[in-house]
C-alpha positions as CSV (number, residue, x, y, z in Angstrom):
1,X,100.9,95.4,110.4
2,X,103.8,95.5,108.0
3,X,103.2,95.1,104.3
4,X,105.1,92.8,102.0
5,X,105.5,93.4,98.3
6,X,106.3,90.2,96.3
7,X,108.4,91.4,93.4
8,X,108.5,89.2,90.3
9,X,110.7,90.1,87.3
10,X,109.5,88.0,84.3
11,X,110.5,87.3,80.7
12,X,108.4,85.2,78.3
13,X,107.7,82.2,80.6
14,X,103.9,82.3,81.1
15,X,103.6,78.8,82.4
16,X,106.1,79.4,85.2
17,X,104.6,82.9,85.9
18,X,101.0,81.4,86.2
19,X,102.2,78.7,88.7
20,X,104.1,81.3,90.7
21,X,101.2,83.8,90.9
22,X,98.7,81.1,91.7
23,X,100.8,79.8,94.6
24,X,100.9,83.4,96.0
25,X,97.2,84.3,95.3
26,X,95.9,81.0,96.7
27,X,97.2,81.9,100.2
28,X,97.2,85.8,100.2
29,X,93.6,86.4,101.1
30,X,93.5,88.6,104.2
31,X,97.3,89.0,104.4
32,X,99.0,92.4,104.0
33,X,100.6,91.4,100.7
34,X,100.8,93.1,97.3
35,X,102.3,91.6,94.1
36,X,104.4,93.5,91.6
37,X,105.4,92.2,88.2
38,X,107.9,93.8,85.8
39,X,107.5,92.1,82.4
40,X,110.6,92.4,80.2
41,X,109.0,90.3,77.4
42,X,108.2,93.1,74.9
43,X,105.5,90.8,73.6
44,X,102.1,89.5,74.7
45,X,103.6,86.3,76.0
46,X,102.5,87.0,79.6
47,X,99.4,89.2,79.0
48,X,96.7,86.6,79.5
49,X,98.4,85.3,82.7
50,X,98.6,88.7,84.2
51,X,95.0,89.6,83.2
52,X,93.7,86.4,84.8
53,X,95.8,87.1,88.0
54,X,94.5,90.7,88.4
55,X,91.0,89.4,88.3
56,X,91.7,87.0,91.1
57,X,94.0,89.4,93.1
58,X,93.4,93.2,92.5
59,X,96.4,94.1,94.6
60,X,98.6,93.0,91.7
61,X,100.5,95.8,89.8
62,X,102.3,95.0,86.6
63,X,104.2,96.9,84.1
64,X,105.5,95.9,80.7
65,X,108.8,97.5,79.8
66,X,108.8,99.4,76.5
67,X,112.2,97.9,75.6
68,X,114.0,94.9,77.0
69,X,116.0,96.0,80.0
70,X,117.8,92.8,80.8
71,X,117.6,90.9,84.0
72,X,119.5,93.3,86.3
73,X,117.6,96.4,85.3
74,X,114.3,94.5,85.3
75,X,115.0,93.4,88.9
76,X,115.7,97.0,89.9
77,X,112.5,98.1,88.2
78,X,110.3,95.6,90.0
79,X,111.8,96.3,93.4
80,X,111.3,100.0,92.9
81,X,107.7,99.4,92.0
82,X,107.0,98.1,95.5
83,X,105.6,100.8,97.8
84,X,105.4,98.4,100.7
85,X,107.3,98.0,104.0
86,X,109.3,95.1,102.6
87,X,110.1,93.9,99.1
88,X,110.5,90.1,98.5
89,X,112.2,89.3,95.2
90,X,110.9,86.0,93.7
91,X,111.8,84.4,90.4
92,X,108.9,83.6,88.0
93,X,110.0,79.9,88.2
94,X,109.6,79.8,92.0
95,X,106.4,79.0,93.8
96,X,105.2,79.2,97.4
97,X,104.4,76.1,99.4
98,X,101.1,76.2,101.4
99,X,101.5,78.3,104.5
100,X,104.7,80.0,103.4
101,X,103.2,83.4,102.9
102,X,101.4,83.4,106.2
103,X,104.7,82.4,107.9
104,X,106.6,85.2,106.2
105,X,104.0,87.8,107.4
106,X,104.3,86.5,110.9
107,X,108.1,86.7,110.8
108,X,108.1,90.2,109.5
109,X,105.6,91.3,112.0
110,X,107.4,89.8,115.0
111,X,109.4,92.4,116.9
112,X,112.0,89.9,118.2
113,X,112.9,88.5,114.7
114,X,115.5,90.5,112.9
115,X,114.8,90.9,109.2
116,X,117.3,92.0,106.6
117,X,115.6,93.7,103.7
118,X,116.8,96.2,101.2
119,X,114.3,98.5,99.6
120,X,116.6,99.7,96.8
121,X,119.4,98.1,95.1
122,X,122.8,99.5,95.9
123,X,124.1,102.3,93.6
124,X,127.2,100.2,92.8
125,X,125.1,97.3,91.5
126,X,126.0,96.3,87.9
127,X,123.5,97.8,85.4
128,X,123.2,98.1,81.7
129,X,122.5,101.6,80.4
130,X,121.6,100.5,76.9
131,X,118.3,98.8,76.2
132,X,118.5,95.6,74.3
133,X,116.4,94.5,71.3
134,X,113.6,92.2,72.3
135,X,114.2,90.0,69.4
136,X,117.9,89.4,70.3
137,X,117.2,88.4,73.9
138,X,116.9,84.8,74.8
139,X,116.5,82.9,78.1
140,X,116.5,79.3,79.1
141,X,113.1,77.9,79.8
142,X,114.4,75.4,82.4
143,X,113.6,76.1,86.0
144,X,116.3,77.9,87.9
């Protein structure tokens, strides 16, 4: 059975992250799914949420960036963390409806359903080479 890595880049929005993770964990039992979170917060904003989630779902891997990488590089980082057959990029302000994860597993496992997936971002993707100060970075808290 193919494995799916749900990749979540995050930045200082613990309420959204909690809802997103709960919606995945609530339906992931018994499915070939892992969760990967790259935290660009450079603070403890998401620590409690991630600690709670790991207790509920041990197949969750998270890393906090030492410096703020910005959204493009944080997306690259979280996708590269996934050591699964497929990587599914999900925003922290997204959440899964009941049954969505099971359906995705079935679609990926079906031999007659074409799936387009990219394990690594293209080399020509825009990226920042300079880390940003955590204090200078701000994001909207409204859902995307």
